[in-house]
N, C-alpha and C positions, 0 to 999 in steps of 0.2 A: 798560663791561667792567669786571670787579671788580679789585681789588688785586692778587690773588694770580696772575691771568691777566696783569695787565700786567708784574708782576715776571719771571714766565716768558718773555714776549715780549721783554723787554729783556735777559734772560740769553742768550736765543737770539741777538738781533740783536747783541749784545756779542761773541758768539763768532765769528759770520760775519766782523764787522768786524776782529776780532783776527787771523784767518786771512788775511782779504784783506791787511791791512798787513804781516802777517808775511813774506807771499809776496813783497811789494815791498822791505821793509826787509832781509831775509836777504842780499840783494847787497851790502849796505854792508859788513859784516865778511867777505864772501866776496870782496869786490873784489881785494885783492892778490892771492890766490891764483889768481882766474881770470886777471887781468892776466898772471901769470908762466906759467900753463900755456899761454895762448893766445898769449903774447908781444905783449901791447898797448901802446900808449903810454898815457900818463897822458890824454890827449885823448880816445882811443877808450875807455877805462874809464870817464872821465866821461860820455860820450855814451850809455852803458847805461841810465842813469836818464832821459836825454832820449827815447829809444825808448819806455820805459815808460810816460811821459806822452804820447808821440805816440799811443799806444793808447788811454791812460785818458781824453783829450779827446774824440775821437768817440765812446767808449763813455759817458761821461756825458752829452754833449751830444744824443745820440740815444736815451737811455735812456727817455725819454718815448714814444717810439713803440713800444718794447717793452714798457713797463708799461701803455700803454694797450690791449695786446692781452692779456698774459699776467698783468695786475695786479701790485702790487708784488711779491707773494709768489713769482711765477713769475720775476720779474726776478731775485729775489735767488738764486734756485736756479741761474738760468742764469749769473749772475755767478760763482758758485763752481765751476761745472764750466769755464768757460774760463779761470778762474784756474790750475786744476788741469792743463789741456790745455797752458797756456803754461809752466808750471812744469816739466812733463815734456819738453816740445820743448826748452827750454833746458838741462836735465840731459842730454840725448843728444846736444846739440851738440858738434861737433867743429871747427868754425868760429866765426869772429866773425859771420858773416852768419847762420848757424844760430842763434846764441845771439840776436841781435836780431830775428828772428821769433818766437821763443818768447816774448821779453819783450814783444814788441808784442801778442801775444794775450793775455799776463799783463794787460797794461795796459788792454785792452779790458773784460776782466773786472772789474778792481778799480774801474773808471770807472762801471760799471753801478749799483754798489751805492749809492752815497751818497744820491742824490734819492729811491730808493726806503725806504732804510733810515730815513732821516730822517722822511720824510712819513708811514710807518707808525707812528712814534713819536709825532710831533706829533698825529696823527688820534685817538690812543689816551689821550692824557693831558691834563689840563686846562693851561690857560694858567698858573697858579699853579705847577704841579709841572714845566712844561717844562724849567726850568734844570735841577732835579736829574736829571731823566730824560736829558737830553742828556749830563750830566756822566756818569752811569753808563755810557752808550753810549761815551763818549770814553774810558774805561777801556780799551777795545779796542786802540787805537792805543798807549795807554802802554805796555800790557803787552808788545805786539809789540816795541815799543822797547827793552825790558828782555830779553826772550827771544831775539831775532834775535842778538844778540853772544854771549850766554851759550851759546847752542845749538851757535854756530860754535867758541867756545873749548872746549866739553866734548866735542864729537864729531867736530870736523874730523880729528884725528890717527888715529881710528879708521875713518871712514866717508868722507872726503873730500868734495870740494864738490858732486861730481854726486849722490851718496847722499842728503846732506843735503837737497837740492833734491827729490829723489826723495818723502822722507818728506814734505817741506810739500805737494808735490802730492797724495799719499795722503790727508792730514788734510783738504785741501779738498773732496776727493772723497767722503769719508766725510761729511763736514758737509752736502753737497749732498743725499746720500741721507737723512740724518737730518732736514733741515729740509723736504725735500719731503714726508716722512709725518707730521712731526710739529711743524711751523711754526705760529706763532701769529700772527694779525693780518696785515697786508698784504694787505688784501682790497680797498683803494681802487684807482683806476684813475689812472693818471699822465696827464698831459696833454703831447701831443706840442709840441716847441717851434715852433709857428706863428709865422710873422712877426708878425702882430698881438700875439701874446703877449710876444714877444721886444722889439717895439718899445715897448709899455707899461711894461716893466721897464725897458728900457734908458734911457729917458726921465727915469727919477728919478735925482737926484744922489747919493742915500745909497747907491745900488747901486756907483757908481764909487770911492765913499770905503770901502765895505766891500771892493771888490775890492783896492785899494790895501793895506788892513792885512792881507788874507788874503795877498796876494803876499810882503810883508814877514815875516809870520808863519811862512809856509812855507818861506821861503828859510833862515830861521834854524833852525825847527824841524826841517824835513826835508832841506831841500837841504845844510845842512853836515853834517847827521848822515850823508848818503851819502857824504860824502868824508872825515869827521872820521878815522875810524881810518887812511885812507891817509896823511893829514896829519900825524897824531901819530906813525906809524912811519916815514915817508920823510923828514920835515922835522924833527921834534922828536927823533927817534931812539929812540922807545920801543920795548919788546918786543912782538911781534903779540899774543901770547896775553895778555900783561898789559894790552894796549891794549883787547881785547875784553872782559875783565872790567871795566875801569875803566869803559869805555862803557855796559857793561850796568848798573854800579852806578849811573851818573848819572841813568839814566832810571827808577830807582825813586822818585827825588823826584818826578818828574813824576806817579806814581800817588797820592802821598801829597797832592799838590795837586789832583787831580782829585776826591779823595774830599771835599775841602772846597771846592771851587769852585762847585758847585750851590749852596751855601748862600751862598757870596760873592756870586754873580751875584744871586740872588733877594734878599739882604739890601743890597747896596751898588751894584747895577748893572753893567751890561756896562762902562761907561766907565771906572769905577776900577779893575775888575780888569784891563782890557786896559793901564791905564796902569802898574800895577804890574809886570804881566808883562813888558812891553818895557823897563821900567827895568832890572830885575834882568837880563833876558836881553841888552839891548845892551850893558851894562857889562862882562857876564862874556865876550861874544864878543870885545871888543876885548882883553880881558886872556888870551884864547887865543892870541893873537899876543905880547903883551908878557912874559907869565909864563912861568917855567922851574920844574922841579923840583916840589916839593910844592904850591907855589901854583899851578902849572899844573894839577895834579890837582884842587886845590879848585874851579878855575872849569870845569873839564870837567864836574864835579858841578853847580857852581851853573847854568851855562848854560841847561839846559833846566828848571830846578826850577820855575819858575813859567810858563814857555810852554805848559804842558798847559792851563792855565786859560784860555787864550785862546779855545778851541774851543768850549766851551759858551757862552762869553760871545759870541763873533762869530757863532754859528750861530743864536743866540737873536735878535741883531738883524738878522741876515740874514732870518730867518723872518717879520718884521714889515714887510718892504719887499713892497707890493703885495697883491694878495687872496689868501687860501686856495688858491684853484684853482690859482693861477699858481705856488705856492710851490716845487714841484719844478722849473719852469723858472727861477726865481731862484738856486735853490742850485745848478743845473747849470751856469749861464753864471758865476757868480763863481767856485766852487771849481774848474770846470773849467779855465779861463783861468789861475787864481792857482796851481793845480797844475801847469800846462804852464810857468810861469815858475818858481816855486819849488822844484820838485821835477825839472824837466827843463833848462831854460836855465841856472840857476844851477849845478847840479852840473858841467854841460858846460863852463861858462865856467871853473870852478876847475879841472877837468882841464887846460885850455889854460893857465891861470896856472900851474898846478904845472909843465908843460912848461917853460913860460919862466922858472921859479924865482922867481916872483913870487905864490906863492897867497896870501901874507898880506894882499896890498891886497884881495882878496875879502873875507875876513874882516873887515877893517876897514871897508870899505863897507857891509857889512850890519850890523854894529854901530851904526854911524852913523847908518843909516838908521832903525833901529829907535829910536834917541834922539829923532830929529826926530819920528818918530810920537807920542812921549810929549808933546810940544809941541803938536802938533797936537790931540790929544784933550783936552789942558788947554784948549784955547780952543774946542773944538766941545764945548759942554755939552750940546747937544741930542743927542748920539750915543746910539743904544739907547733912547731915548725910543718908548714904544709909541703 
């Protein structure tokens, strides 16, 4: 495959991942408004993200069965259609249960994409360029982290939360049609998660170590993000519109990090990049509890600054576990259950702690876990070796 074709493929997959992540992340800045409109408790509000991951997990786990029949390209199109459907259902929901059904469908759709998207990229680029290609791909989530709060800050006053969700659903529907007609790559066939393949991968110690890393990284990068606007508004007493602007600004640092992360991974290795990302992220997470005023704003911006670099480094290390044929199974297993923990269980627990008036304990626990992983990576000198 020539370079220009690779670039077009990456741009398309980046766009798909951006919309998939935007559809999940948009509920974070909308959470305060949805909670007020539907009269939800803090625990109920936090559980919305648990329901998304309750769909995400089976969607990813069984995506191999879908891609074995539809190939990776068809799986990506189906993923976009399910995300659009789930978003529309949530937008039309008048009850808590109705919203949960929409979020579950949305979760299934977002879960189906990663194994097929990553497999399509690694099949098209050389090992030497894999780090850079995955870094470009991961610009999708980084952009979604920025756009979601800014979109709500700019459009909520004139559209409301239901219309904003409707717009996001239409974008997914349009992208599904575009990728169906003009998509590049994704001709490979996925492997269903047969027990023999799962057993071969699960028996490798490096899989469990990567699983722990992904759990902590997702807890900090996405779990905290889900509840951060709620925390800053209700606990720290900041203005809602100002919070969404601040959170959106903070995620621009992740884009800058990703632009350099591909080079950093290829030059210094996954282990160094992860140690740096976890050090800055862990310290900043602790200061989200301790800091106030301008210093708090500074650590809101610093907290995600280097965490974006985790994903190209972590995914590259993950892709080296097991045989190439079982790569989508490896990715599905690790990301699947790590997302269930970091994006689902953690926000739900933080919502429960918020109702109890002790949400700060959750922030301190996540920050401390990140710093402990820095020490672990320092001792594990073989991490990320091919």
